[in-house]
C-alpha positions as CSV (number, residue, x, y, z in Angstrom):
1,X,-12.6,100.2,-1.3
2,X,-10.8,97.7,-3.3
3,X,-11.4,97.1,-7.3
4,X,-12.3,93.6,-8.3
5,X,-9.7,92.5,-10.4
6,X,-8.0,88.8,-11.4
7,X,-8.4,87.1,-14.3
8,X,-9.3,83.9,-12.9
9,X,-12.4,85.4,-11.0
10,X,-14.8,82.5,-12.5
11,X,-17.4,81.9,-10.4
12,X,-20.9,79.6,-10.4
13,X,-23.5,81.9,-10.0
14,X,-27.3,81.1,-9.9
15,X,-30.5,83.6,-11.0
16,X,-33.7,83.8,-9.3
17,X,-36.3,86.6,-10.0
18,X,-36.7,89.4,-7.2
19,X,-39.9,90.1,-7.5
20,X,-42.8,88.7,-9.7
21,X,-44.8,91.7,-9.9
22,X,-42.0,93.5,-11.7
23,X,-41.5,90.9,-14.4
24,X,-38.2,90.0,-15.2
25,X,-36.6,93.5,-14.8
26,X,-34.6,92.5,-11.7
27,X,-32.7,89.5,-11.2
28,X,-29.8,88.7,-8.4
29,X,-26.7,86.1,-8.6
30,X,-25.3,85.1,-5.1
31,X,-22.1,82.8,-4.8
32,X,-19.2,83.1,-2.0
33,X,-20.8,85.5,-0.2
34,X,-20.9,87.9,-2.8
35,X,-24.3,89.3,-4.5
36,X,-24.7,90.6,-8.1
37,X,-27.7,93.0,-8.8
38,X,-28.4,93.5,-12.3
39,X,-30.6,96.8,-12.6
40,X,-32.7,97.4,-15.5
41,X,-30.3,100.0,-16.9
42,X,-27.7,97.5,-17.3
43,X,-25.5,98.7,-14.4
44,X,-23.8,96.1,-12.2
45,X,-23.2,97.0,-8.2
46,X,-21.5,94.8,-6.5
47,X,-21.7,94.3,-2.5
48,X,-19.7,92.5,-0.2
49,X,-21.1,90.4,2.1
50,X,-22.6,92.3,5.6
51,X,-20.2,89.5,7.5
52,X,-16.8,91.5,6.1
53,X,-18.1,94.9,6.6
54,X,-16.7,95.6,3.2
55,X,-18.7,97.3,0.2
56,X,-17.4,97.8,-3.1
57,X,-19.5,99.4,-5.6
58,X,-18.0,99.8,-8.5
59,X,-20.4,100.5,-11.7
60,X,-19.8,99.1,-14.9
61,X,-22.1,100.4,-17.6
62,X,-23.1,97.7,-19.8
63,X,-26.0,97.1,-22.2
64,X,-29.6,96.1,-22.0
65,X,-29.0,93.1,-24.1
66,X,-25.9,92.0,-22.1
67,X,-27.5,92.1,-18.9
68,X,-30.4,89.9,-20.7
69,X,-27.7,87.3,-21.1
70,X,-27.3,86.4,-17.5
71,X,-31.1,85.0,-17.6
72,X,-31.2,81.3,-18.7
73,X,-33.8,80.5,-21.7
74,X,-36.1,78.6,-19.0
75,X,-37.0,81.4,-17.1
76,X,-39.5,82.9,-19.6
77,X,-41.4,79.6,-20.0
78,X,-41.5,78.8,-16.2
79,X,-42.9,82.5,-15.2
80,X,-45.6,82.1,-17.6
81,X,-46.4,78.9,-15.7
82,X,-46.1,80.5,-12.1
83,X,-48.6,83.1,-13.3
84,X,-50.6,81.0,-14.6
85,X,-50.8,79.0,-11.3
86,X,-51.0,81.7,-8.9
87,X,-55.0,82.1,-8.9
88,X,-55.5,78.1,-8.7
89,X,-52.7,78.4,-5.5
90,X,-54.1,81.2,-4.0
91,X,-58.0,79.8,-3.2
92,X,-61.2,79.5,-5.2
93,X,-62.6,82.7,-7.4
94,X,-64.6,85.3,-5.3
95,X,-67.5,85.5,-7.6
96,X,-69.3,88.7,-6.5
97,X,-72.4,89.7,-8.5
98,X,-73.3,93.2,-9.0
99,X,-76.6,92.6,-10.1
100,X,-79.3,89.9,-9.4
101,X,-78.8,88.8,-13.3
102,X,-76.9,86.0,-15.5
103,X,-75.2,88.8,-17.1
104,X,-73.4,90.0,-13.9
105,X,-72.7,86.5,-13.1
106,X,-71.5,85.9,-16.0
107,X,-69.1,88.8,-16.0
108,X,-68.0,87.5,-12.7
109,X,-67.4,84.5,-13.8
110,X,-64.7,85.6,-16.4
111,X,-61.6,84.5,-14.6
112,X,-62.6,81.3,-13.9
113,X,-62.8,80.9,-17.8
114,X,-58.9,81.4,-18.2
115,X,-58.1,78.5,-15.9
116,X,-59.8,76.2,-18.5
117,X,-56.4,74.8,-19.1
118,X,-56.1,72.8,-15.8
119,X,-57.9,70.3,-14.1
120,X,-60.0,72.3,-11.3
121,X,-58.6,71.2,-7.9
122,X,-56.9,73.2,-5.7
123,X,-54.3,70.5,-4.5
124,X,-53.0,68.8,-7.4
125,X,-52.6,65.5,-5.1
126,X,-56.6,65.4,-5.3
127,X,-58.1,63.5,-7.9
128,X,-61.2,64.6,-9.8
129,X,-64.4,62.6,-9.0
130,X,-66.3,62.0,-12.2
131,X,-69.6,60.5,-11.8
132,X,-71.3,59.0,-14.3
133,X,-74.5,57.2,-15.6
134,X,-76.4,56.7,-19.1
135,X,-79.8,55.7,-20.0
136,X,-80.2,53.3,-22.8
137,X,-82.6,55.0,-25.2
138,X,-82.8,52.2,-28.4
139,X,-80.9,48.9,-29.3
140,X,-80.1,49.7,-33.0
141,X,-78.4,46.0,-33.9
142,X,-76.5,43.7,-33.6
143,X,-73.7,42.7,-36.1
144,X,-72.8,38.8,-36.0
145,X,-70.5,39.0,-38.7
146,X,-68.9,42.1,-37.6
147,X,-69.1,41.2,-33.6
148,X,-70.4,44.7,-33.0
149,X,-73.4,46.1,-30.8
150,X,-75.1,49.6,-31.9
151,X,-76.9,51.4,-29.3
152,X,-78.0,55.0,-28.7
153,X,-77.3,56.0,-24.9
154,X,-77.6,59.7,-23.1
155,X,-74.3,60.0,-21.1
156,X,-74.3,61.8,-18.2
157,X,-71.0,63.2,-16.3
158,X,-70.8,65.2,-13.2
159,X,-67.7,66.6,-11.6
160,X,-66.5,69.1,-9.0
161,X,-65.1,72.5,-10.0
162,X,-62.7,73.9,-6.9
163,X,-62.2,76.8,-8.3
164,X,-65.5,78.5,-8.4
165,X,-68.5,79.0,-6.4
166,X,-70.9,81.9,-5.4
167,X,-74.0,83.0,-3.4
168,X,-77.3,81.8,-5.3
169,X,-79.6,84.5,-3.4
170,X,-77.0,87.8,-4.4
171,X,-77.0,86.7,-8.4
172,X,-80.3,85.3,-8.4
173,X,-79.4,81.8,-9.7
174,X,-78.4,78.2,-8.4
175,X,-77.1,77.5,-12.0
176,X,-75.8,78.7,-15.3
177,X,-75.7,77.3,-18.7
178,X,-72.3,78.0,-20.6
179,X,-70.3,76.6,-23.5
180,X,-68.5,73.5,-23.1
181,X,-65.3,75.1,-24.5
182,X,-64.8,77.4,-21.9
183,X,-64.5,74.3,-18.9
184,X,-62.1,71.7,-18.1
185,X,-63.7,68.6,-19.2
186,X,-62.5,65.3,-18.3
187,X,-61.0,63.2,-21.2
188,X,-63.7,59.9,-20.8
189,X,-63.6,57.6,-23.8
190,X,-65.4,54.1,-24.1
191,X,-62.6,51.3,-24.9
192,X,-65.1,49.1,-27.2
193,X,-65.7,52.0,-29.3
194,X,-65.5,51.2,-32.9
195,X,-66.7,53.6,-34.7
196,X,-67.4,57.5,-35.1
197,X,-69.9,59.0,-33.0
198,X,-72.7,60.6,-35.3
199,X,-75.0,61.9,-32.2
200,X,-75.7,65.5,-32.5
201,X,-73.4,67.8,-30.7
202,X,-74.7,69.2,-27.3
203,X,-72.3,72.6,-27.1
204,X,-73.0,73.4,-23.5
205,X,-72.7,72.5,-19.6
206,X,-74.3,73.5,-16.4
207,X,-72.4,74.9,-13.8
208,X,-74.1,75.5,-10.3
209,X,-73.6,77.7,-7.7
210,X,-71.4,75.1,-5.4
211,X,-69.3,74.3,-8.2
212,X,-70.7,71.3,-9.6
213,X,-70.3,70.5,-13.3
214,X,-73.1,68.5,-15.1
215,X,-72.1,67.5,-18.9
216,X,-75.0,65.8,-20.8
217,X,-74.9,64.4,-24.2
218,X,-76.4,61.9,-26.3
219,X,-73.8,59.0,-28.0
220,X,-74.3,56.5,-30.9
221,X,-72.4,53.9,-29.7
222,X,-70.9,51.0,-31.8
223,X,-69.2,48.9,-29.7
224,X,-67.2,45.4,-30.4
225,X,-68.8,42.6,-28.5
226,X,-68.1,38.9,-28.1
227,X,-70.9,37.4,-29.7
228,X,-71.9,33.5,-29.1
229,X,-74.8,32.3,-31.5
230,X,-74.6,28.6,-30.5
231,X,-78.3,29.0,-29.0
232,X,-79.9,31.0,-31.8
233,X,-82.5,32.2,-32.2
234,X,-82.8,31.7,-28.4
235,X,-79.1,33.1,-27.9
236,X,-78.8,35.9,-24.9
237,X,-75.4,38.3,-25.8
238,X,-73.4,39.9,-22.7
239,X,-71.8,42.9,-24.2
240,X,-69.7,45.5,-22.1
241,X,-68.9,49.1,-22.0
242,X,-65.4,50.2,-20.4
243,X,-65.5,53.9,-19.2
244,X,-62.4,55.3,-18.3
245,X,-59.7,58.5,-19.0
246,X,-57.5,58.0,-22.0
247,X,-54.6,59.4,-20.5
248,X,-54.6,60.7,-16.8
249,X,-54.3,58.0,-14.3
250,X,-55.9,57.0,-10.8
251,X,-54.2,59.7,-9.1
252,X,-56.1,62.3,-11.2
253,X,-58.8,60.7,-12.2
254,X,-61.2,58.4,-10.6
255,X,-64.9,57.3,-12.3
256,X,-67.7,56.3,-10.0
257,X,-71.2,54.9,-10.8
258,X,-73.8,58.2,-10.5
259,X,-76.8,55.7,-9.9
260,X,-77.7,52.1,-9.3
261,X,-77.4,50.0,-11.6
262,X,-80.9,48.8,-10.9
263,X,-82.2,52.4,-11.3
264,X,-80.3,52.5,-15.0
265,X,-82.2,49.3,-16.0
266,X,-84.9,50.5,-14.9
267,X,-85.0,53.9,-16.6
268,X,-83.7,52.3,-20.0
269,X,-86.8,49.8,-20.1
270,X,-89.2,52.8,-19.8
271,X,-87.8,55.0,-22.0
272,X,-86.4,52.5,-25.0
273,X,-88.3,53.1,-28.0
274,X,-86.9,50.2,-30.4
275,X,-88.8,47.3,-30.6
276,X,-87.2,45.3,-33.0
277,X,-84.9,42.0,-33.0
278,X,-83.3,42.8,-29.6
279,X,-84.6,43.6,-26.2
280,X,-83.1,44.7,-23.3
281,X,-82.7,42.3,-19.8
282,X,-80.2,44.0,-17.5
283,X,-77.6,46.5,-17.1
284,X,-75.1,45.9,-14.2
285,X,-71.5,47.7,-13.5
286,X,-68.4,47.1,-11.4
287,X,-65.3,48.3,-10.8
288,X,-61.6,46.6,-10.9
289,X,-60.4,47.5,-7.5
290,X,-56.7,46.2,-8.3
291,X,-55.0,47.9,-4.9
292,X,-52.1,48.9,-6.8
293,X,-50.2,52.5,-7.0
294,X,-52.6,55.1,-8.4
295,X,-50.1,56.3,-10.6
296,X,-49.5,52.7,-12.0
297,X,-53.2,52.6,-13.7
298,X,-56.0,54.0,-15.1
299,X,-59.4,54.0,-13.5
300,X,-62.2,52.3,-15.1
301,X,-66.1,51.8,-14.7
302,X,-67.4,48.6,-16.6
303,X,-71.1,48.3,-17.5
304,X,-72.4,44.9,-18.7
305,X,-75.4,45.0,-21.2
306,X,-77.6,41.9,-21.9
307,X,-79.6,41.6,-24.4
308,X,-82.0,38.9,-25.7
309,X,-83.0,38.3,-29.3
310,X,-86.6,38.4,-29.8
311,X,-87.3,34.5,-31.3
312,X,-90.6,35.0,-32.7
313,X,-89.6,35.5,-36.8
314,X,-87.3,32.9,-36.5
315,X,-89.6,30.0,-34.9
316,X,-92.5,30.9,-37.5
317,X,-90.1,31.0,-40.6
318,X,-87.5,28.4,-39.3
319,X,-88.7,26.1,-36.8
320,X,-92.4,25.4,-37.6
321,X,-91.4,24.8,-41.4
322,X,-88.7,22.5,-40.8
323,X,-90.7,20.3,-38.4
324,X,-93.2,20.3,-40.7
325,X,-90.9,18.8,-43.4
326,X,-89.6,16.6,-41.0
327,X,-92.9,15.0,-40.0
328,X,-94.4,14.7,-43.7
329,X,-90.8,13.1,-44.6
330,X,-91.5,10.6,-41.6
331,X,-95.1,9.7,-42.9
332,X,-94.1,9.0,-46.3
333,X,-92.5,6.0,-45.2
334,X,-95.9,4.6,-44.3
335,X,-96.7,4.6,-48.1
336,X,-96.3,1.3,-49.8
337,X,-93.2,0.3,-51.7
338,X,-95.7,-0.2,-54.8
339,X,-97.2,2.8,-54.5
340,X,-96.6,5.0,-57.8
341,X,-96.8,8.1,-56.1
342,X,-94.2,7.4,-53.6
343,X,-91.3,8.3,-55.8
344,X,-93.1,12.0,-56.8
345,X,-94.0,12.6,-53.0
346,X,-90.1,12.2,-52.1
347,X,-89.0,14.3,-54.7
348,X,-91.7,17.1,-53.6
349,X,-89.8,17.0,-50.1
350,X,-86.3,17.2,-51.3
351,X,-87.4,20.4,-53.7
352,X,-89.0,21.7,-50.2
353,X,-85.9,21.1,-48.2
354,X,-83.8,22.9,-51.1
355,X,-86.2,25.9,-51.4
356,X,-85.9,26.0,-47.1
357,X,-82.3,25.8,-47.0
358,X,-82.4,28.8,-49.4
359,X,-84.6,31.1,-46.8
360,X,-82.5,29.4,-43.8
361,X,-79.2,30.9,-45.1
362,X,-80.4,34.2,-45.2
363,X,-81.7,34.3,-41.8
364,X,-79.1,32.7,-39.8
365,X,-76.1,34.7,-38.3
366,X,-72.7,34.1,-39.7
367,X,-69.9,33.9,-37.2
368,X,-66.3,32.3,-37.5
369,X,-66.6,31.3,-33.9
370,X,-69.3,29.4,-33.3
371,X,-72.1,27.6,-35.9
372,X,-75.7,27.9,-34.7
373,X,-77.2,24.1,-33.5
374,X,-80.0,24.7,-35.7
375,X,-77.8,24.8,-38.6
376,X,-76.0,21.8,-37.6
377,X,-79.6,20.1,-37.3
């Protein structure tokens, strides 16, 4: 055997782990038919390729720290990521309940909670389909000056967790309620949201035996809306709510309608509790099918909410007094010019118009886009 000599014996090498189970205890360096084996005791053993039939095994005692220097700094984080993804790549979690109760089911689901940081799909190229719908519980108001619509809705999300399923007969349960913090949840937002959600927080979601996850929560939505008040007080406003992921592209998350728009409108009209100035007419929805590459855009589901103003208050307080003053003013021309009471009657009408304008200024909406027709009149 010939010893390894030469000052210019500089070679390029790369390191790769030889065993995942053993951690980073052993690494190899391969180049030009020569293999270096780093043992845990810090020894080097050099072996020629079997093609030459020549073997060289000099022992060089080095410290453990010197052996670790051969590992690049990226190896540690890479190994951690690999260990995290191994359960996701190997298949769904096998949930076996030792007893037919929720305590045994919760214990069997513990491996699932370690995967809450990643999207629950077996193949990363598979998008997560989010089914969503809502029920409008109340129309709290419309701010014409700030161009805002304030509503209160019950929001529902459904998606599939491919990492888990169990036998409902063995575990004696088809679903279980668990804290939302234990699961991956989609980052769905409403684009038109203009204020903080002050609705109560619901900390739980439902997990079903087939892997479906149901997330339901109340939301106080203060959304921007382009209001047109030209036909006030008989105006109808059309406001939009755009649901989309904040960061995930369409290749990762796609949003679909969980119920028909007619069903959403009917349920909302049945449960709505507010009987104020505005009434709900219709809720419609549509999607923009761009046809682009799914990695270039974020998928969105758009709802159109049509509301109508109840005009009874304004008819009684604005239109009827205005028509009455106009009619009386026209009849004042029937008085003879030489009548003494004609001038005092006219002064009374002018005073009535002044009071009416003061009242009308408090009732008319104020916007910067357009002036109501009744105000021009």
